[in-house]
C-alpha positions as CSV (number, residue, x, y, z in Angstrom):
1,M,0.0,0.0,0.0
2,I,1.5,3.3,-1.0
3,K,0.1,6.7,0.3
4,A,1.4,10.4,-0.3
5,G,3.8,11.6,2.0
6,N,5.5,15.0,3.0
7,A,6.0,17.2,-0.3
8,H,4.0,14.7,-2.2
9,W,6.9,11.9,-1.8
10,L,5.3,8.5,-1.8
11,L,5.7,6.4,1.1
12,H,5.8,2.5,1.3
13,D,4.1,1.3,4.2
14,V,6.6,-1.5,4.3
15,K,9.4,0.9,5.0
16,N,7.2,3.0,7.4
17,R,5.7,0.7,10.0
18,G,2.3,0.0,8.3
19,I,0.1,-2.6,8.4
20,T,1.7,-4.6,5.5
21,A,5.1,-4.3,7.5
22,W,3.5,-5.6,10.6
23,L,1.7,-8.6,8.5
24,L,5.2,-9.7,6.9
25,S,7.1,-9.4,10.2
26,A,4.2,-11.6,11.7
27,L,4.4,-14.4,8.8
28,L,8.3,-14.3,9.0
29,T,7.9,-15.0,12.9
30,A,5.4,-17.5,12.4
31,F,7.5,-19.2,9.6
32,Y,10.6,-19.4,12.0
33,L,8.5,-20.5,14.7
34,V,7.3,-23.6,12.8
35,L,10.4,-24.5,11.4
36,Y,12.4,-24.7,14.7
37,F,9.7,-25.9,16.7
38,T,7.9,-28.3,14.5
39,E,8.7,-31.3,12.1
40,W,6.3,-29.7,9.2
41,F,9.0,-29.0,6.6
42,T,10.8,-32.6,7.1
43,P,8.2,-34.2,4.6
44,P,8.6,-31.5,1.9
45,A,12.3,-31.6,2.2
46,R,12.3,-35.3,1.9
47,A,10.0,-35.1,-1.1
48,I,12.2,-33.0,-2.9
49,G,15.3,-35.0,-2.0
50,L,17.0,-33.1,0.8
51,D,18.1,-34.5,3.9
52,S,16.4,-32.4,6.3
53,K,14.2,-29.2,6.7
54,W,17.6,-27.2,7.6
55,T,18.8,-27.8,4.1
56,L,15.5,-26.8,2.8
57,Y,15.7,-23.9,4.6
58,G,19.4,-23.4,3.5
59,L,18.0,-23.6,-0.2
60,L,15.3,-20.9,0.4
61,Y,17.5,-18.6,2.2
62,T,20.0,-19.3,-0.8
63,L,17.5,-18.2,-3.4
64,A,16.4,-15.2,-1.1
65,V,19.6,-13.9,-0.9
66,T,20.1,-14.4,-4.9
67,A,16.9,-12.5,-5.8
68,G,17.7,-9.6,-3.2
69,G,21.0,-9.6,-4.9
70,L,19.8,-9.6,-8.7
71,W,17.5,-6.7,-7.6
72,V,20.6,-4.7,-5.9
73,I,22.7,-5.4,-9.0
74,R,19.9,-4.1,-11.4
75,K,19.3,-1.3,-9.0
76,Y,23.1,-0.4,-8.7
77,R,24.2,-1.4,-12.3
78,H,26.3,2.2,-12.5
79,N,28.1,1.2,-9.9
80,R,31.0,-1.2,-10.3
81,Y,31.6,-1.5,-6.4
82,Q,27.9,-2.8,-5.5
83,I,27.9,-5.2,-8.5
84,V,31.0,-6.7,-7.1
85,R,30.0,-6.8,-3.7
86,T,26.5,-8.3,-3.9
87,S,28.0,-11.1,-6.7
88,V,30.5,-11.9,-3.9
89,V,27.9,-12.3,-1.3
90,I,25.6,-14.5,-3.6
91,F,28.7,-16.7,-4.5
92,V,29.7,-17.1,-1.0
93,Q,26.2,-17.7,0.2
94,A,25.5,-20.2,-2.5
95,T,29.0,-22.0,-1.8
96,F,28.8,-22.2,2.0
97,A,25.4,-23.0,1.9
98,F,26.0,-26.4,0.1
99,S,29.6,-27.1,0.8
100,I,29.8,-27.2,4.6
101,P,28.4,-30.7,6.1
102,P,25.5,-30.5,8.5
103,P,27.1,-31.0,12.1
104,A,27.1,-34.7,13.5
105,Q,24.9,-35.9,15.9
106,V,26.3,-35.3,19.2
107,P,25.4,-38.0,21.8
108,P,23.7,-36.5,24.7
109,P,25.6,-36.1,27.9
110,T,26.2,-38.7,30.2
111,R,25.4,-38.5,34.2
112,V,29.3,-38.9,35.2
113,L,30.3,-35.3,35.8
114,L,34.3,-36.0,36.3
115,Q,35.8,-39.4,35.6
116,L,39.7,-39.6,35.8
117,P,41.7,-42.6,36.6
118,V,42.3,-41.8,40.4
119,A,40.1,-41.2,43.1
120,L,39.3,-37.5,43.4
121,E,39.8,-38.0,47.1
122,D,43.3,-38.7,46.6
123,G,44.2,-35.4,44.8
124,L,41.8,-32.8,46.1
125,P,42.2,-30.6,49.3
126,H,39.4,-31.4,52.0
127,A,38.2,-27.9,51.9
128,V,37.4,-28.5,48.4
129,L,35.9,-31.9,48.4
130,H,32.6,-30.7,50.1
131,L,31.9,-28.5,47.2
132,L,31.6,-31.2,44.8
133,P,28.3,-33.3,44.5
134,A,28.4,-36.8,45.5
135,A,28.0,-38.3,41.9
136,A,31.0,-36.2,40.8
137,L,33.1,-38.2,43.1
138,H,31.9,-41.7,42.7
139,P,31.1,-42.0,38.7
140,L,28.7,-44.6,37.8
């Protein structure tokens, strides 16, 4: 929605906290909440041959960066610095998005807090021993 502003400038409400900006921010917030706390995006990701919802997110983000970058290149086509800068951002995003492997599955931590080959009672002063929980002194 565009409305006339001061001195007959046209103001777009996405840039000026209008209803479109609030709706867009609510939509993006809902998208990220669904992405982080549900598995709704996993079946579509698998359907198009991707490993997980995070790979799908990386693809969508890369497409958004590319579309925005092409818009910036078109807008600043007379400025060589902006063209090179934006091209580098697109290239790095596309390269890193698909060349860095996902983090390995980290096993959950065990209940043993300290595991040493010697008994802790032998190496710690008496003043420190009473500060440690019993589980730390006697691993399972």
